[in-house]
N, C-alpha and C positions, 0 to 999 in steps of 0.2 A: 356892741358886743364891746363888752371887758378885759382890757389887755394887762399883763402882769408886766407889770418895767421891768424889775431885777429880784432875783432869789441867790441868795445866799448862803454857803452851805450852813448846815445846819442841823438836828436834832431833834427828829417830829414827834409827838407822844398821844396817842390813838388810843382812851377808853372808850368805852361803849355798851359799860357792862356784861357781854356776850364775850368782851374778847380784849384785848392789850395785845400792843405792836409800838415798835419804836425803829423808825425809818433813821438813815442816813443820806442825805442828796450825794451820789456817786459821781454823777455825770451833769453835764450842765451845758444843754447848744441854747440858749437862748433861740432862735430862730428855730429850730427842729427836734428836741428832745432834753428830756427829763427824765431825771431813772436816781429811784430811789432801791436802796438796800434794806430789806429787812433784817435790822439784826439784834431783836431779842422777841419773840411771840410766845402770848399764853391765848391761848385758842379752848375755852373755859367747853365750850362743848365738844371733843373729838376727844378721844384717846392719847394721842400723839399731839398735845398740848403747845409743843411748840413746834410745827412742821410748817409753820410760815419762815422760818430762819434762814436765812440765807436767800432768799428769793428777791427775785427786783421787781418791784414797781414802776410801771417804763409807760409816758406818755412820745408818743411820735406824734409831731405837728407838720402839715403844710400846706401850704396854702392853695384854695380853691377859688372856684367863682363868688365861692357863698362867703368866702372869707378866711378860717383856717379849718380845715379836716383834723381833727384829734382821734388819732387810736393808740386806746390805751391796749395794755399787755402786763398780765401778769406773770410774769416767768414763771415754772415752780407749781404754782396752780394749774396741775395735770387733772385730767377724767381719772387714773388710778390712785387718786390720795382723797387721806376720808372727806375735809370738809371742800371739797368739788362743787358737791353740787347748791350746796345753802350758802357756799362764800361766792359764786359765780354769780348764783340771784342775786346776794347782796350788793356784787360788785355791779351791778348795772342799774341799782335802783341808785345808786349813791352817785354814779356816772350820770343819770337822767334830771338827778336835782342840778349835777351840778352843771349840765346844760341848760338847762330854766334859768341859774342864774346869773351863766355868763351870758344869756340871750336877752335878759332884764335890762 
C-alpha cells in the first residue's frame, strides 16, 4: 500500500471535459482526515452549474486489520440536488480507481 507522507495547503484544479471544480485544502490531520472545500465549480451537465460550490470533499482514515479504512464523504452532495445520481456514480468509479492504485 502507498502512503502519503505529507500534504501542504494548495488549490487543486480538476478538469475533465464534463465539469470543472477548484478545491482548497481546509483541514489536514495526516493520520485521520483530509477535507477540501469546493471554492468554484462549473458542472456543465446540469442547470445549476455551481451546485458543488461550498461543499466539502472528505477522506476519513482509520487503522484496521488490513491497513487503513478510508471513508469518503462529499458533504452537500445529497439526493435532492440535480447532480446527485450522476455525481455519486462518478465518485464510485474514481474511488475504485484510487483503491486499485493504492493497492498496486
